[in-house]
Each structure stands twice: as C-alpha cells, then as structure tokens.
N, C-alpha and C positions, 0 to 999 in steps of 0.2 A: 466588460470582459475582453481580454485580448490574448490571443494564443501566444504572443511573444512575452507576456508577463512571466516573471520567474517565480518558481516554487523553490523555497529555500528551507532546509531542515538540517538540524545537527546530525552528523554521522551516527552519533550514539543513539539518537532517537530512531533513525532509520533501521538500525541493526538490532535494536533491543526492545522494540514495541511490537505487540502482538494484538491484532484486531481483525474483525470480520465485518466489512462493509460491502453493501451492494455496489455495482459499478456506478449507479446514479449517485449514491451517497459519497463515494470517493470523489466523483467529479465536483460535487458541492464543496467538500472539504479542501480539495486541492485548488479549486478556483478561489476559494476564500483565502487560502495560504498565499496564492499569487498576488493578492491585493494588499498583503502586509508589506509596508515600506521599510527599507533597511534602517531608516532613522527613527522608526517608531520606538518609543520607550515603553508603551503599554499597548495592549490590544485595543483596537477601536471597534465601533459598530460599523462594519463594512457593508456598504449598500449594494444590493443586487437589483438591477432592473428586472421587474417581474417578467416581462416578455423574454428576456435573455435567460432568466432563471428557469422558466418552464421549458425553453428549448434545450437547456443544458440537461435537464432530467428526463427529457423525452416525452413531455406532454404535448400532444398535437391538437387535441380537441379543446376548444375554449371552455366547454362545460366542465372540464376536469380541473379548472383552476382551483376549485375548492379543495382539491387534494393536497395542495401545498402545505397548509398548516399540519395536516396529518403526517406528511413526509418529514417536515422539519421537527415535529414533536417526536417522531420515531427516532430521528437522528440524535436528538438530545438525550435519549435514553440509552444510546449505545456507549456503554462503558468499556474501556479497553485497558490493557496492562502494559506497564513499562518496568522492565527489570533494571534496577539501579543499585549495583553493589549488593548489599544485604537487604535491600528494600524492594518490595513489590508494590508499585504505585498503580492504583486503580483510579481512572479519571474519565470524565465525559468530555467529548470534543467541544461542545458548545455550552456557554454559560447563559446565553439568551438569544431569543429570536423576536424581532419586533416587526409588526405589520402596521403601516400607517394607511388608513383607508383613503383611497383616492389619490395617493401619492405616486402609485406605480412602482413602488420600491418595497423590498423586504430587507431588513437589517439583521445581520448575523454577527455574533461575537464569540471568539474562541474562549475556552476556559483559561483563566489566568495561570493555572497550574502548568500550562504548556509554554509559558514564556521562556524558560531556559533553553528550550529546544527549537524556538522559532524566531526569537528576537535578539538583536544585537550580536549576531554571529560573525565573528571575525576570522575564525579558523575552524578547521575540521567540520566542514559542512558539505552537504550535497545540494546542488543547484541544477535546475533544468527548466526549460521552457514548458509552460502549461500545454502548449500545442502537442507535445509528445504523447499526452495521454488522452486527449479529448475524443479521439476516434476509436479508442479501444472498446471492446465489448466484453471480454473476459474479466471478471473482477480480480483475478490473480495477476493479470498483466502489469498493472501499475506498481504493485508491491515488488514483483520480481524485477521490474525495470529499475526501481529505486535501489534495490540491493546491488544491482550491477553498476548503476551510476556512482554509487558510493565507493565502488572499488575500481572504477574505470581507469584511474591514473596510477594504479599500483604497478610497480615494475614488472611483475609477473603476469599482469593483465588477466587475472583469474581470481575466483573466490570459491571456496569449498564449504559445503554444509553437510552435516550428517542428515540423513533422511528424516530422522525424528525432529531435529532442530528446524528444518525447513517446513515440515508439516505444522509444527507449533507456531512458527512465525506467520504462516498463512492461515492458521486456525482451521486446518482440515484434519486434525488428529482422528476424528471420528467420522469422516466423510468418505475418503477414498482409502480404504484399508489395504487394498491390494495395490502394489506398486504399479502394475500395468495400468490400472485405472487412474492412478495419480499422474502417470506420464501422459496418458491419453487426454485427460480432462483438465490438467493443470499445466504441465510443462510444454506440451506441443502447442496448445492455443497461445500461450504466452510467447513462445518462441516465434510463432508465425506473426503475431501482432507487433512485437518489439522489433523484429528484423525488418518488417515492412513499413512501420509507421514512425519509427523514432530515429534518433541520432546515433544509436548504437545497435549492434547485433550480437548474437551469442550462439555458441554451440555448447553442448554439455556432454560430460563423460560420466558413465555409471561406474562406481567403484564398489566392487562386491566383497562381501565377507562370506566365504563359503559360496553357496549358490544364490544368496540373497543380496540385493542392492543395499548397501550400507550408507554410501555417501554420493552426493552429486557435486561434480566439479564443473563450474561454469567458466568458459573462456570468452572474454569480452573483446569486441572489435569496434572501433569507431566507424560510424557511417558518415562519410564525408559528403555524400549527396545531400542536397537541400530538398526537403520533402514539402511539397504544397499539399496540405492535408485535404483541401477541398477537392483536389483533383486525383486523389488516390482511388483507383478503380476498385469496385467490389470484386474481390477475388472469388472465383468459382471454386466450389468444393471439389477437391481432388479425391479420387478413389484411394483410400489408404492401403498401403501395402501391408499384407498380413504378416505379422511377426510371430512365427510358430513358437519360438522360444518364450516370448511373453505369454502366449496362451498356455503353454505348458506350465509356466511359473504360476499362473493363476489357478490352474487345476491342482498343482501341488499344494496350494494353500487351502483348496476346497476339500480335496479327497484325503482323508486321514491315512488310508492304507498307502504304502509305498509301492508304486507301480514302475514298470519299465518304461523307458522313453517311447518305445514302439507301441506300448499300450495306450499311453496318452495320445499318441498320434492316431491310433485306431479310433479312439473316442471322438477326437476332433474331426476326423474324416466322416464318421457316421453322422455327426451333428452339424456338418458344414461349418465348423469352427465357431459354433454358437456355445460359448462357455456357460451362459445362463441355462440353456437347455440341458447340458450335461449335469450342471449342479442340481437341477430339478429332478433328474433321473437318479442321481446319487442319493438325494434325500429320500426318494421313493424306495431305492434299494435297501436303505437302512431300516425300513419298516418291514422288510421280508424276514421270515423266520430263519431261513437258511439259504445261502448262496454259495455254491462251490466255486464259481468262476465269476468274480465281480465284473470284470471288463466285458466278458461275453454276454452277461445278463444286461448290462447297461447299453451295449450296442443294440441288442435285440429290443430293449425298452424304447430306445430312440427310434429305431426303424418301424416298430409296430405301435408307437405312440401310446405306451402305457401311461395312464393318468391316475391310477390308484393301485393299491396292493393287489397282486394277482389273485389272492384268495377271494377278494371281494368281486373280482371280475368273473368268478365262476370258471376259472381256468385251472389247468393242472398245476400242482405245486411245482416249485422250481426244481425239485429233485427229479421231475420227469422231463425237464428241458435239457436238451443235449448241451453239455457243458461248454465245449470248445468248438465253435462253429466257424471261427475266423482264422485265416492264415496271417498272423501278424508280420511274419517276414515279408510276405507279398505286399501287405498294406504299407509297410515301411519303405519297400523299394518303390512303390507307386508314389508315395508322398515325397520322397527324395528325388524322384525323377530318374531312378536307375533302371 
C-alpha cells in the first residue's frame, strides 16, 4: 500500500452512488481501488499484506487478527445503490475474499458489476492520491471529499446540493434529522479534515427556503501546500462557538407551539443552551393537564429539575403556579449584551 497510489472512479459513480460504510471499511475499499491498474481489463484478486491490512483498519493487538474474516465478511454484505437513468442498481462491493494460510496475505476482489465505473476510464473521472483519505476519522469526510474533487475543476469552483440530496448520498436520511446536528456532526468534521489533510479545502453556504436550510453550496479551493501525512499534528479540540440561531432552529423543530424569539432565548438561558434538556422538559410539559404559560412552566421545570408530572410529585397543580415569573425583555437584553 502506498499513499501515492491513485484512486480512480467515474464521475457518474461518485455523484450517483449512495452507501454507508464505516471509516475502516472505506479505507479498505479505497485502498483496494488504488491497486487497480489503468491497463486492467478485468478486476483481479488484489493482495493485501496482512500486517498492512490490520494497520489500515486499526487493529493493534495481535490477538485481534482473528477479527479480519469477520470484518471482510461484513463488508461483503454491504449492498449499496447506484442510480443510473431509469435503473436502480443494487450491488455488493466485493465478489470474493481469499485467505491463504501462512502466506501473510489476504486477497480481495471487486464485484464485476463495478467495472464500468472503475476500469478503462479515459474521460469524465475523478482521481486522487490515496494519502488524502488515510488520516481521516469521520466516515463522511471521504465521500464529501470525492464530491468536491469531482467538481474541483469546474469554472465556477463550486457544487450545490439540496439538503435532502446530500443526506441521501451520505445515507443519513434517518440519522441527523435536525440540520444543526447535520452541520455539527457531518459538515464541520468533514470541513476540518478535508481542509487540513487533503489537496483541497472548502467553505460552504447555507441557502434557505423560508427559515429552513434547503440547499448547501460548497466552494472549492485547491491546497497547493504539500502535506506530509505522517507529520500532521493532532489538532486539539477547540471550544465551539455557540450559534444561538442554530439552537433556536433546533427548538423550533422540537416545540410544536410557535414561540417568540425572546422566549426561545429565555429557555436556552435557563438550560445553559442544553437543547436536550429543554426537549425533555417540553415532553414533560405535554403530560400536564393544563399549562397557561408554557415557557414560564418550562423555565421553572428546568430550574427546579422537574423529572415527572407535577401531580405525581404531590405538588400543587399548575393552576396554582404563578404564570409569568420572568421578564423576557430583560432576558433578551442580557442575552444580546445590551
């Protein structure tokens, strides 16, 4: 395995295939792809040195070598989809895996159905050095990197996806339902790794439809600096700046009732910006028989750590709780620094 080996795929395959692989599985597939030679007419059984293979997938303890057949068997079961005109093609990545006892090698072979997308490519293909992805940790980074490399040389140096399209390509339709979570756990980690570890970098723009993010526009820049992957320092985690607008957007998805912006801010202040805590108190509020002032009740629930319906706590009913105990104008001035 050589970090200077080239991974080569058709542009169509990059932009129209949808799959979900772990970071380790992607490293196996992309390393295997880098071993395909341009002159190959058919896929071969490409040999992996066992010691290099286990290093690639992060096995450090020699006693865990027996996990390799389990990992490759699991990878063979990973069926993914390619949308091709009026056809939806479902295909497995590998057609076979062979272990030769005592040889020190494992042999992997791509499914022949992938030939049009990886063999004899003379035009309209995406190509990059294997080393660009080997140090990545987020499983979404290689996919987003490929999308950007596929469009790197366009005149406008950008590519735009609808949020739904991007979620589908990354197979996160049912994972990060809130955009704020999608941005935090998919876009930001990918941006950090791609900009630091690869030959390109990107910024992105959120395009809204009403108050919701509808599309993501990626702006691509070439990284001219040569990156020695072995010498990339481990970047220390930085304290993330709190984006109140994102938190409010998350609350708008959670709370069915329409609140004022200052009321969302009052909840965030009471919960120290913990959206999950607010969600828990909101679910608790929905179990109450009657609440005259939802925000006032939730603030009190957060501050007094309600954990079950008030009636079960042998407390007074909500009708006996003073309805509006908080000065939202004052809270808003405090939050905005006025």
